[in-house]
PASEBA-1860 file (N, C-alpha, C; in nm, 3 decimals):
! residues 296
1> MTLRMLGT> 14.119/16.572/19.974/14.000/16.507/19.917/13.942/16.415/20.023 ~ 13.817/16.424/20.042/13.752/16.347/20.146/13.737/16.203/20.104 ~ 13.714/16.117/20.197/13.696/15.975/20.170/13.575/15.950/20.084 ~ 13.470/16.022/20.106/13.349/16.002/20.023/13.376/16.037/19.879 ~ 13.452/16.143/19.853/13.481/16.182/19.716/13.564/16.074/19.647 ~ 13.664/16.019/19.723/13.744/15.912/19.665/13.658/15.792/19.631 ~ 13.564/15.761/19.715/13.475/15.646/19.687/13.392/15.670/19.564 ~ 13.353/15.798/19.548/13.272/15.827/19.429/13.353/15.810/19.302
9> LLLLSMPA> 13.480/15.861/19.306/13.566/15.845/19.188/13.591/15.697/19.158 ~ 13.614/15.621/19.262/13.634/15.478/19.241/13.512/15.412/19.180 ~ 13.399/15.457/19.222/13.276/15.400/19.168/13.259/15.430/19.020 ~ 13.295/15.552/18.980/13.284/15.591/18.839/13.383/15.517/18.751 ~ 13.500/15.484/18.809/13.602/15.416/18.728/13.580/15.267/18.719 ~ 13.489/15.210/18.790/13.465/15.066/18.789/13.371/15.029/18.673 ~ 13.378/14.904/18.634/13.287/14.862/18.526/13.144/14.868/18.570 ~ 13.055/14.866/18.466/12.913/14.880/18.494/12.863/14.769/18.579
17> AAFAQSAG> 12.924/14.653/18.569/12.874/14.539/18.646/12.891/14.563/18.794 ~ 12.988/14.654/18.829/13.013/14.679/18.971/12.909/14.764/19.035 ~ 12.823/14.830/18.956/12.719/14.914/19.015/12.623/14.835/19.101 ~ 12.626/14.705/19.077/12.535/14.624/19.156/12.583/14.608/19.301 ~ 12.714/14.642/19.325/12.766/14.633/19.461/12.715/14.749/19.549 ~ 12.709/14.722/19.678/12.664/14.825/19.773/12.772/14.928/19.800 ~ 12.734/15.039/19.856/12.832/15.146/19.887/12.935/15.100/19.988 ~ 12.896/15.017/20.082/12.992/14.967/20.182/13.095/14.880/20.117
25> EVERCFHN> 13.054/14.798/20.021/13.148/14.713/19.950/13.246/14.797/19.872 ~ 13.197/14.906/19.813/13.286/14.994/19.738/13.393/15.052/19.829 ~ 13.349/15.095/19.943/13.444/15.158/20.036/13.544/15.056/20.085 ~ 13.501/14.934/20.112/13.590/14.829/20.159/13.691/14.795/20.051 ~ 13.647/14.792/19.926/13.738/14.763/19.817/13.843/14.872/19.802 ~ 13.797/14.990/19.825/13.893/15.099/19.814/14.005/15.080/19.915 ~ 13.972/15.041/20.044/14.074/15.022/20.146/14.152/14.894/20.124 ~ 14.092/14.793/20.073/14.162/14.665/20.055/14.124/14.609/19.918
33> PSACSSSA> 14.187/14.659/19.810/14.148/14.619/19.674/14.159/14.470/19.651 ~ 14.256/14.403/19.721/14.273/14.260/19.694/14.157/14.177/19.743 ~ 14.077/14.236/19.828/13.963/14.161/19.880/13.845/14.162/19.787 ~ 13.852/14.239/19.682/13.739/14.251/19.588/13.775/14.185/19.455 ~ 13.679/14.122/19.391/13.696/14.064/19.255/13.662/14.169/19.152 ~ 13.748/14.188/19.056/13.723/14.288/18.952/13.619/14.243/18.850 ~ 13.585/14.114/18.854/13.489/14.064/18.754/13.351/14.067/18.809 ~ 13.256/14.073/18.715/13.115/14.077/18.752/13.073/13.940/18.802
41> PAPAAPAP> 12.978/13.937/18.889/12.931/13.807/18.938/12.877/13.720/18.824 ~ 12.904/13.588/18.836/12.861/13.493/18.730/12.711/13.490/18.723 ~ 12.658/13.495/18.602/12.512/13.490/18.589/12.460/13.355/18.631 ~ 12.338/13.356/18.669/12.275/13.231/18.711/12.261/13.138/18.592 ~ 12.273/13.011/18.618/12.263/12.910/18.511/12.122/12.913/18.453 ~ 12.114/12.912/18.320/11.981/12.915/18.259/11.905/12.787/18.290 ~ 11.777/12.801/18.291/11.693/12.684/18.314/11.698/12.592/18.193 ~ 11.698/12.468/18.219/11.706/12.375/18.103/11.590/12.396/18.007
49> AAARPPPS> 11.625/12.397/17.878/11.522/12.418/17.774/11.427/12.299/17.769 ~ 11.305/12.331/17.733/11.205/12.224/17.723/11.237/12.134/17.603 ~ 11.215/12.010/17.612/11.245/11.914/17.503/11.159/11.944/17.380 ~ 11.226/11.953/17.259/11.154/11.980/17.134/11.088/11.853/17.080 ~ 10.965/11.869/17.021/10.900/11.750/16.965/10.974/11.705/16.839 ~ 10.976/11.578/16.808/11.043/11.530/16.686/10.979/11.589/16.560 ~ 11.058/11.615/16.453/11.000/11.674/16.330/10.895/11.581/16.272 ~ 10.789/11.643/16.218/10.681/11.564/16.159/10.722/11.509/16.021
57> APDYATVL> 10.665/11.394/15.979/10.696/11.333/15.849/10.640/11.420/15.736 ~ 10.706/11.422/15.617/10.656/11.502/15.505/10.513/11.461/15.468 ~ 10.434/11.560/15.428/10.294/11.536/15.393/10.282/11.510/15.243 ~ 10.277/11.382/15.208/10.258/11.346/15.068/10.113/11.309/15.038 ~ 10.040/11.274/15.142/9.904/11.227/15.122/9.813/11.335/15.066 ~ 9.837/11.462/15.104/9.749/11.571/15.059/9.748/11.581/14.907 ~ 9.866/11.572/14.845/9.874/11.583/14.700/9.820/11.457/14.634 ~ 9.854/11.340/14.688/9.807/11.216/14.629/9.656/11.203/14.634
65> KSPEAERR> 9.593/11.265/14.737/9.448/11.256/14.751/9.376/11.381/14.700 ~ 9.449/11.470/14.634/9.388/11.592/14.582/9.295/11.559/14.467 ~ 9.206/11.650/14.427/9.114/11.624/14.315/9.189/11.586/14.188 ~ 9.124/11.509/14.105/9.188/11.461/13.982/9.236/11.574/13.895 ~ 9.160/11.683/13.888/9.201/11.796/13.804/9.335/11.852/13.849 ~ 9.358/11.857/13.983/9.485/11.910/14.033/9.598/11.812/14.003 ~ 9.569/11.682/14.012/9.673/11.585/13.980/9.707/11.586/13.831 ~ 9.606/11.604/13.748/9.632/11.618/13.605/9.718/11.742/13.578
73> KLQESLHT> 9.688/11.849/13.648/9.765/11.974/13.631/9.912/11.949/13.662 ~ 9.940/11.872/13.767/10.079/11.843/13.801/10.146/11.761/13.689 ~ 10.074/11.666/13.632/10.131/11.591/13.519/10.156/11.682/13.400 ~ 10.065/11.775/13.375/10.085/11.868/13.264/10.207/11.957/13.290 ~ 10.228/11.998/13.415/10.346/12.079/13.448/10.473/12.000/13.425 ~ 10.474/11.872/13.468/10.590/11.787/13.443/10.616/11.771/13.294 ~ 10.507/11.759/13.217/10.522/11.747/13.072/10.580/11.875/13.012 ~ 10.532/11.990/13.061/10.584/12.118/13.011/10.733/12.132/13.037
81> LDKYSGPI> 10.779/12.077/13.151/10.921/12.085/13.188/11.001/11.969/13.129 ~ 10.943/11.896/13.035/11.011/11.784/12.967/11.055/11.675/13.064 ~ 10.975/11.653/13.168/11.004/11.548/13.263/10.913/11.426/13.244 ~ 10.800/11.445/13.179/10.697/11.342/13.173/10.640/11.334/13.033 ~ 10.625/11.210/12.984/10.568/11.192/12.850/10.456/11.089/12.850 ~ 10.407/11.055/12.970/10.300/10.956/12.978/10.163/11.019/12.963 ~ 10.058/10.941/12.989/9.921/10.992/12.974/9.887/11.092/13.084 ~ 9.805/11.191/13.051/9.757/11.288/13.151/9.629/11.229/13.210
89> DGNLQSDA> 9.647/11.141/13.310/9.533/11.069/13.365/9.515/11.092/13.514 ~ 9.600/11.178/13.577/9.586/11.207/13.718/9.645/11.102/13.810 ~ 9.707/10.999/13.755/9.766/10.893/13.838/9.911/10.930/13.871 ~ 9.930/10.987/13.992/10.064/11.029/14.032/10.144/10.914/14.092 ~ 10.085/10.796/14.101/10.156/10.682/14.158/10.200/10.582/14.053 ~ 10.182/10.618/13.925/10.234/10.531/13.818/10.386/10.543/13.814 ~ 10.451/10.443/13.755/10.597/10.447/13.746/10.645/10.570/13.672 ~ 10.578/10.602/13.562/10.621/10.718/13.482/10.607/10.847/13.561
97> SEKAIASW> 10.495/10.862/13.637/10.475/10.984/13.714/10.577/10.996/13.826 ~ 10.602/10.886/13.898/10.696/10.892/14.010/10.838/10.919/13.962 ~ 10.877/10.860/13.848/11.011/10.888/13.794/11.023/11.034/13.754 ~ 10.917/11.089/13.694/10.922/11.229/13.654/10.931/11.320/13.775 ~ 10.852/11.293/13.879/10.856/11.375/14.000/10.994/11.366/14.066 ~ 11.048/11.243/14.076/11.180/11.226/14.137/11.287/11.303/14.060 ~ 11.278/11.301/13.927/11.375/11.375/13.847/11.365/11.525/13.873 ~ 11.241/11.575/13.883/11.224/11.719/13.912/11.274/11.751/14.052
105> QKGHGYAA> 11.244/11.668/14.151/11.289/11.693/14.288/11.441/11.693/14.297 ~ 11.504/11.600/14.228/11.650/11.592/14.233/11.714/11.719/14.178 ~ 11.654/11.775/14.073/11.709/11.897/14.015/11.683/12.022/14.097 ~ 11.601/12.012/14.200/11.568/12.130/14.281/11.607/12.112/14.428 ~ 11.685/12.011/14.457/11.736/11.994/14.593/11.639/11.929/14.689 ~ 11.530/11.876/14.641/11.436/11.806/14.728/11.476/11.658/14.737 ~ 11.419/11.592/14.835/11.440/11.448/14.844/11.369/11.381/14.726 ~ 11.446/11.311/14.646/11.392/11.254/14.522/11.325/11.121/14.551
113> IGKLTPSE> 11.202/11.126/14.603/11.131/11.002/14.636/11.012/10.977/14.543 ~ 10.979/11.072/14.454/10.872/11.050/14.358/10.734/11.087/14.407 ~ 10.723/11.153/14.521/10.596/11.204/14.572/10.614/11.349/14.611 ~ 10.506/11.429/14.601/10.515/11.573/14.622/10.446/11.614/14.752 ~ 10.510/11.706/14.823/10.442/11.774/14.933/10.361/11.889/14.874 ~ 10.268/11.945/14.949/10.191/12.058/14.895/10.279/12.173/14.849 ~ 10.385/12.206/14.927/10.471/12.318/14.887/10.548/12.285/14.761 ~ 10.591/12.161/14.745/10.662/12.121/14.622/10.568/12.126/14.503
121> AVALNNEA> 10.443/12.085/14.524/10.347/12.090/14.414/10.325/12.232/14.366 ~ 10.316/12.329/14.460/10.300/12.469/14.421/10.422/12.516/14.344 ~ 10.543/12.479/14.392/10.665/12.521/14.323/10.672/12.463/14.182 ~ 10.630/12.338/14.169/10.632/12.273/14.037/10.539/12.345/13.941 ~ 10.416/12.370/13.981/10.320/12.438/13.893/10.365/12.579/13.858 ~ 10.423/12.650/13.957/10.470/12.788/13.931/10.584/12.787/13.829 ~ 10.673/12.690/13.841/10.786/12.684/13.746/10.735/12.656/13.605 ~ 10.640/12.562/13.594/10.586/12.530/13.461/10.513/12.649/13.400
129> ARVPIKRI> 10.447/12.729/13.485/10.373/12.844/13.435/10.465/12.950/13.377 ~ 10.592/12.950/13.420/10.687/13.051/13.369/10.757/13.008/13.241 ~ 10.736/12.882/13.200/10.801/12.835/13.078/10.735/12.902/12.958 ~ 10.813/12.964/12.869/10.752/13.029/12.752/10.690/12.927/12.660 ~ 10.586/12.967/12.592/10.518/12.880/12.496/10.611/12.853/12.378 ~ 10.626/12.727/12.344/10.710/12.690/12.230/10.632/12.707/12.102 ~ 10.683/12.788/12.016/10.616/12.813/11.889/10.688/12.737/11.779 ~ 10.612/12.683/11.691/10.669/12.610/11.577/10.691/12.707/11.463
137> NPAPATAA> 10.815/12.715/11.419/10.844/12.805/11.308/10.776/12.755/11.181 ~ 10.708/12.842/11.112/10.642/12.798/10.989/10.743/12.749/10.887 ~ 10.706/12.647/10.816/10.795/12.593/10.713/10.815/12.696/10.603 ~ 10.936/12.702/10.548/10.957/12.799/10.440/10.864/12.774/10.324 ~ 10.820/12.880/10.266/10.725/12.869/10.154/10.792/12.800/10.037 ~ 10.725/12.709/9.978/10.776/12.639/9.862/10.689/12.672/9.741 ~ 10.751/12.658/9.631/10.677/12.691/9.509/10.559/12.596/9.493 ~ 10.449/12.651/9.456/10.329/12.569/9.438/10.352/12.472/9.323
145> PSPAPPAS> 10.316/12.345/9.344/10.337/12.247/9.236/10.255/12.285/9.114 ~ 10.314/12.256/9.001/10.242/12.286/8.878/10.118/12.200/8.869 ~ 10.009/12.256/8.823/9.886/12.178/8.817/9.902/12.059/8.725 ~ 9.844/11.948/8.767/9.849/11.827/8.685/9.771/11.849/8.556 ~ 9.819/11.792/8.451/9.744/11.808/8.325/9.606/11.746/8.338 ~ 9.509/11.805/8.277/9.374/11.749/8.288/9.368/11.607/8.235 ~ 9.295/11.525/8.308/9.282/11.385/8.267/9.212/11.376/8.131 ~ 9.262/11.285/8.051/9.202/11.267/7.919/9.061/11.216/7.933
153> SNADALKA> 8.976/11.263/7.850/8.838/11.215/7.853/8.832/11.077/7.793 ~ 8.723/11.006/7.820/8.705/10.874/7.763/8.704/10.878/7.610 ~ 8.648/10.985/7.557/8.644/10.997/7.411/8.785/11.007/7.354 ~ 8.872/11.085/7.422/9.010/11.098/7.374/9.083/10.965/7.383 ~ 9.062/10.891/7.493/9.128/10.762/7.508/9.081/10.664/7.401 ~ 8.951/10.668/7.369/8.899/10.579/7.265/8.959/10.612/7.130 ~ 8.971/10.742/7.102/9.030/10.782/6.974/9.175/10.736/6.964 ~ 9.249/10.748/7.075/9.389/10.707/7.074/9.400/10.556/7.050
161> LQARLAER> 9.312/10.479/7.115/9.313/10.334/7.096/9.280/10.298/6.952 ~ 9.180/10.363/6.897/9.142/10.334/6.759/9.255/10.369/6.662 ~ 9.327/10.475/6.692/9.438/10.513/6.605/9.548/10.408/6.609 ~ 9.577/10.354/6.731/9.681/10.252/6.741/9.639/10.125/6.668 ~ 9.512/10.087/6.684/9.465/9.967/6.615/9.468/9.983/6.464 ~ 9.431/10.102/6.417/9.433/10.126/6.273/9.574/10.116/6.218 ~ 9.671/10.166/6.295/9.809/10.159/6.249/9.858/10.014/6.244 ~ 9.822/9.936/6.345/9.861/9.795/6.346/9.795/9.721/6.230
169> RRAAEPKA> 9.670/9.755/6.201/9.600/9.686/6.093/9.662/9.719/5.957 ~ 9.700/9.846/5.941/9.763/9.884/5.813/9.893/9.808/5.793 ~ 9.966/9.788/5.907/10.092/9.715/5.893/10.070/9.567/5.865 ~ 9.960/9.510/5.921/9.935/9.367/5.904/9.855/9.333/5.779 ~ 9.790/9.431/5.720/9.695/9.404/5.611/9.759/9.333/5.492 ~ 9.876/9.370/5.445/9.932/9.298/5.329/9.953/9.149/5.357 ~ 10.002/9.115/5.478/10.023/8.973/5.511/9.891/8.899/5.521 ~ 9.791/8.963/5.584/9.661/8.898/5.599/9.596/8.871/5.464
177> QAAVQALV> 9.600/8.971/5.376/9.540/8.955/5.244/9.612/8.847/5.163 ~ 9.743/8.843/5.176/9.819/8.743/5.101/9.785/8.602/5.149 ~ 9.767/8.585/5.282/9.735/8.453/5.337/9.597/8.408/5.291 ~ 9.501/8.500/5.288/9.365/8.464/5.249/9.357/8.435/5.099 ~ 9.425/8.514/5.019/9.424/8.489/4.874/9.488/8.354/4.841 ~ 9.590/8.317/4.917/9.652/8.186/4.893/9.554/8.074/4.926 ~ 9.473/8.092/5.032/9.372/7.993/5.066/9.267/7.984/4.957 ~ 9.222/8.099/4.905/9.119/8.098/4.801/9.170/8.023/4.677
185> RDLTAYIA> 9.294/8.040/4.642/9.350/7.969/4.526/9.347/7.818/4.549 ~ 9.377/7.775/4.672/9.376/7.632/4.701/9.234/7.577/4.700 ~ 9.136/7.657/4.752/8.996/7.612/4.752/8.942/7.600/4.609 ~ 8.972/7.702/4.529/8.925/7.701/4.389/8.987/7.585/4.312 ~ 9.115/7.560/4.338/9.183/7.449/4.270/9.123/7.316/4.311 ~ 9.084/7.306/4.439/9.025/7.180/4.487/8.891/7.154/4.418 ~ 8.809/7.259/4.405/8.679/7.244/4.338/8.699/7.212/4.189 ~ 8.796/7.283/4.128/8.821/7.260/3.985/8.874/7.119/3.960
193> ADGKGVAG> 8.947/7.064/4.057/9.003/6.928/4.040/8.907/6.822/4.087 ~ 8.778/6.861/4.106/8.673/6.767/4.146/8.709/6.695/4.276 ~ 8.749/6.778/4.375/8.773/6.723/4.509/8.911/6.670/4.532 ~ 9.009/6.730/4.467/9.147/6.687/4.487/9.234/6.810/4.511 ~ 9.331/6.798/4.604/9.422/6.909/4.631/9.447/6.928/4.779 ~ 9.539/7.022/4.809/9.584/7.045/4.948/9.473/7.101/5.035 ~ 9.377/7.175/4.975/9.271/7.236/5.056/9.191/7.129/5.127 ~ 9.159/7.019/5.056/9.084/6.911/5.119/9.166/6.837/5.221
201> EQFAAFAK> 9.298/6.823/5.194/9.386/6.753/5.287/9.403/6.832/5.418 ~ 9.410/6.965/5.407/9.434/7.047/5.527/9.306/7.081/5.601 ~ 9.195/7.088/5.532/9.068/7.125/5.594/8.967/7.012/5.569 ~ 8.964/6.916/5.659/8.878/6.799/5.640/8.731/6.836/5.636 ~ 8.691/6.935/5.714/8.550/6.975/5.715/8.510/7.034/5.580 ~ 8.602/7.105/5.514/8.573/7.158/5.381/8.558/7.045/5.280 ~ 8.642/6.944/5.289/8.633/6.830/5.197/8.499/6.760/5.212 ~ 8.451/6.745/5.335/8.321/6.682/5.358/8.208/6.770/5.302
209> WYADNKAA> 8.220/6.901/5.322/8.117/6.994/5.270/8.109/6.982/5.118 ~ 8.224/6.980/5.054/8.225/6.968/4.907/8.161/6.837/4.864 ~ 8.194/6.730/4.930/8.140/6.599/4.891/7.989/6.595/4.909 ~ 7.938/6.656/5.019/7.793/6.657/5.043/7.721/6.735/4.934 ~ 7.773/6.850/4.895/7.710/6.931/4.792/7.719/6.862/4.656 ~ 7.829/6.796/4.629/7.846/6.725/4.503/7.744/6.612/4.493 ~ 7.724/6.543/4.609/7.628/6.432/4.610/7.486/6.481/4.592 ~ 7.459/6.609/4.634/7.325/6.666/4.620/7.303/6.723/4.481
217> GRGFGDVK> 7.396/6.710/4.395/7.382/6.755/4.257/7.402/6.904/4.239 ~ 7.468/6.968/4.332/7.489/7.113/4.321/7.621/7.141/4.249 ~ 7.621/7.252/4.179/7.743/7.302/4.119/7.801/7.413/4.205 ~ 7.915/7.465/4.160/7.985/7.564/4.241/8.017/7.686/4.156 ~ 7.995/7.803/4.217/8.023/7.928/4.148/8.138/8.001/4.213 ~ 8.119/8.133/4.234/8.227/8.219/4.285/8.263/8.184/4.430 ~ 8.387/8.214/4.462/8.439/8.203/4.601/8.482/8.343/4.643 ~ 8.414/8.399/4.746/8.442/8.536/4.790/8.500/8.536/4.933
225> PTVEDYGD> 8.622/8.587/4.949/8.685/8.585/5.082/8.675/8.721/5.154 ~ 8.677/8.717/5.287/8.688/8.836/5.371/8.778/8.802/5.491 ~ 8.878/8.885/5.512/8.965/8.862/5.629/8.884/8.888/5.755 ~ 8.880/8.788/5.845/8.809/8.806/5.971/8.904/8.852/6.083 ~ 9.025/8.795/6.087/9.121/8.836/6.191/9.260/8.791/6.146 ~ 9.361/8.857/6.207/9.498/8.824/6.174/9.587/8.873/6.290 ~ 9.694/8.797/6.321/9.786/8.842/6.424/9.884/8.733/6.463 ~ 9.972/8.765/6.557/10.071/8.669/6.605/10.004/8.570/6.700
233> ARSGEATT> 10.034/8.441/6.681/9.982/8.336/6.767/10.098/8.263/6.835 ~ 10.063/8.162/6.913/10.165/8.089/6.988/10.268/8.023/6.896 ~ 10.224/7.973/6.782/10.315/7.898/6.694/10.335/7.961/6.558 ~ 10.299/8.091/6.545/10.320/8.159/6.418/10.213/8.264/6.394 ~ 10.206/8.311/6.268/10.105/8.410/6.232/9.974/8.339/6.198 ~ 9.867/8.376/6.271/9.738/8.307/6.254/9.643/8.394/6.173 ~ 9.561/8.326/6.094/9.464/8.396/6.008/9.329/8.328/6.021 ~ 9.224/8.412/6.026/9.087/8.359/6.016/9.019/8.436/5.903
241> AEITFQTL> 8.944/8.363/5.823/8.880/8.425/5.706/8.740/8.369/5.687 ~ 8.650/8.458/5.649/8.513/8.418/5.616/8.506/8.396/5.464 ~ 8.469/8.274/5.422/8.464/8.240/5.280/8.319/8.211/5.242 ~ 8.270/8.280/5.141/8.133/8.259/5.092/8.140/8.185/4.957 ~ 8.072/8.071/4.950/8.068/7.989/4.828/7.931/8.003/4.763 ~ 7.932/8.020/4.633/7.807/8.020/4.555/7.783/7.876/4.506 ~ 7.669/7.819/4.553/7.632/7.684/4.505/7.513/7.698/4.411 ~ 7.512/7.615/4.308/7.411/7.625/4.201/7.332/7.494/4.193
249> QGDATVSQ> 7.201/7.508/4.189/7.115/7.391/4.169/6.999/7.434/4.081 ~ 7.002/7.391/3.956/6.904/7.436/3.859/6.922/7.585/3.837 ~ 6.813/7.659/3.851/6.822/7.804/3.834/6.850/7.876/3.967 ~ 6.857/7.801/4.077/6.875/7.863/4.209/7.024/7.877/4.241 ~ 7.055/7.990/4.299/7.191/8.016/4.349/7.182/8.038/4.500 ~ 7.257/7.960/4.572/7.254/7.968/4.720/7.395/8.001/4.770 ~ 7.403/8.098/4.859/7.532/8.134/4.922/7.550/8.052/5.050 ~ 7.662/7.990/5.062/7.696/7.915/5.183/7.826/7.970/5.241
257> CMMFAWVE> 7.824/7.993/5.374/7.936/8.063/5.440/8.006/7.967/5.536 ~ 8.140/7.969/5.532/8.222/7.894/5.627/8.337/7.982/5.676 ~ 8.383/7.954/5.799/8.492/8.030/5.860/8.615/7.938/5.868 ~ 8.724/7.979/5.803/8.848/7.902/5.801/8.948/7.967/5.899 ~ 9.020/7.881/5.971/9.121/7.930/6.065/9.246/7.844/6.051 ~ 9.364/7.909/6.054/9.488/7.833/6.040/9.608/7.918/6.086 ~ 9.718/7.850/6.104/9.846/7.915/6.134/9.934/7.898/6.012 ~ 9.993/8.009/5.968/10.074/8.009/5.847/10.196/7.918/5.862
265> ATPRKDTQ> 10.210/7.827/5.768/10.325/7.738/5.759/10.312/7.661/5.628 ~ 10.406/7.578/5.598/10.398/7.495/5.478/10.418/7.350/5.520 ~ 10.311/7.269/5.526/10.170/7.308/5.504/10.115/7.386/5.622 ~ 9.992/7.437/5.605/9.927/7.513/5.712/9.910/7.425/5.837 ~ 9.914/7.490/5.956/9.902/7.416/6.082/9.774/7.456/6.155 ~ 9.734/7.367/6.247/9.620/7.393/6.337/9.498/7.440/6.258 ~ 9.472/7.377/6.147/9.360/7.418/6.061/9.227/7.378/6.122 ~ 9.128/7.462/6.097/8.994/7.436/6.148/8.892/7.508/6.062
273> VFSCDDVA> 8.771/7.448/6.048/8.662/7.510/5.974/8.540/7.515/6.065 ~ 8.472/7.632/6.069/8.351/7.652/6.150/8.241/7.706/6.060 ~ 8.118/7.679/6.098/8.008/7.749/6.030/8.015/7.896/6.072 ~ 7.963/7.982/5.988/7.972/8.125/6.020/7.888/8.162/6.141 ~ 7.798/8.072/6.185/7.720/8.098/6.306/7.792/8.055/6.433 ~ 7.899/7.977/6.419/7.968/7.923/6.537/8.075/8.022/6.586 ~ 8.027/8.134/6.638/8.120/8.238/6.686/8.199/8.188/6.806 ~ 8.132/8.116/6.897/8.199/8.068/7.017/8.312/7.972/6.983
281> GLEKWKTD> 8.289/7.883/6.886/8.394/7.790/6.847/8.515/7.861/6.790 ~ 8.489/7.962/6.705/8.600/8.037/6.645/8.681/8.111/6.752 ~ 8.612/8.173/6.846/8.682/8.249/6.950/8.763/8.156/7.041 ~ 8.712/8.038/7.064/8.788/7.943/7.145/8.917/7.903/7.073 ~ 8.909/7.886/6.942/9.030/7.853/6.866/9.134/7.964/6.880 ~ 9.088/8.088/6.872/9.181/8.201/6.887/9.246/8.201/7.026 ~ 9.164/8.169/7.126/9.217/8.166/7.263/9.319/8.053/7.277 ~ 9.286/7.938/7.224/9.378/7.824/7.232/9.510/7.853/7.162
289> ESLKSAWR> 9.504/7.931/7.054/9.625/7.965/6.979/9.697/8.088/7.033 ~ 9.636/8.152/7.136/9.694/8.274/7.196/9.714/8.383/7.091 ~ 9.612/8.400/7.006/9.623/8.497/6.898/9.614/8.641/6.952 ~ 9.711/8.721/6.913/9.709/8.864/6.948/9.673/8.942/6.821 ~ 9.551/8.986/6.819/9.498/9.043/6.696/9.566/9.174/6.658 ~ 9.598/9.183/6.530/9.645/9.310/6.474/9.541/9.365/6.377 ~ 9.423/9.305/6.381/9.323/9.336/6.279/9.204/9.411/6.337 ~ 9.170/9.385/6.466/9.051/9.446/6.522/9.067/9.471/6.671
END
C-alpha cells in the first residue's frame, strides 16, 4: 500500500473537525501521531453581547386615561365577575375599583397593584364576556288568593246600624217607659197637692213654672209624656223626657212643653228642666253626664 493511500485512509478515519487540517499535516501526523492533537481547534471566543436596555415600566396610564365608556366597561366586567359592587361611574382610581382590580389580578397571577395594563384590561373584559347570564328561576306558582268579598254598600251599613239601634231600644224601652211614668205620677201628684211633693223638690224649675201659672190664674189639665232619650250615664241610668202640660184659662187651653232630665236614683240625681226649644242645653247635659244612648 502506498503512502498516499495510507494518508487517505487516515484522513477518512479522523473526525470531521480534522478536515480543516492540510494534507501535509495529515501526513506528518501519520508518521508521528504524538505530535498531533486529536481534538478540534478551540473555537474563537464569541464577541461580547451588546448590553440590553432595562425593562420598561408597566403601562397603566393608557387604561386610566381611556374614554369613560371603556372605563365603565371595565367596572361592569368586574361586577360581572363578582369583584365590584360600587357605582358604574368610570372612576378606576376609587378605593372600591382599585380593590376589585387588585383582587382580580391576584387571582390571575398578575401584580396586584389595583391598576390595569392594556393587555390585562383586554383579558378582564374577555373573561367577563364568557360568564353565562344568570337567570332567575321563576317563583313556583301559588294558588290565586280568593277574591275579597265585595265591600258593603253604604245602604247596607246604614241598615245594619239601624237594626242594632232598634234592638238596643227594644231592650231599653221597658226601663225608659217605667222611669217616665214614675215622673208623670210625681208631677201629677204635685199639681194635685197644690204645689207640694217630691217633683217640686227635685225639679226647682218645674216648681217655679207651677207657681207662675198658679199666680196667673191658670188651671191645669192633662200631662202627656214622651221619652226623649235613655241610656247608661256616668253615675247611673239617665232619662230625658218631653212633658206637655195642658193649662186652662177661661175657655182657652194652652199646651206648654218642658224637657226633664235626670239620673235614676232614690231620690233622682242631677235633675234639670229645659224649655223644649233649648236643644243645646239638653245636649250639653247629656254630654256632661256621658250618656250613651240606647234610644236613638
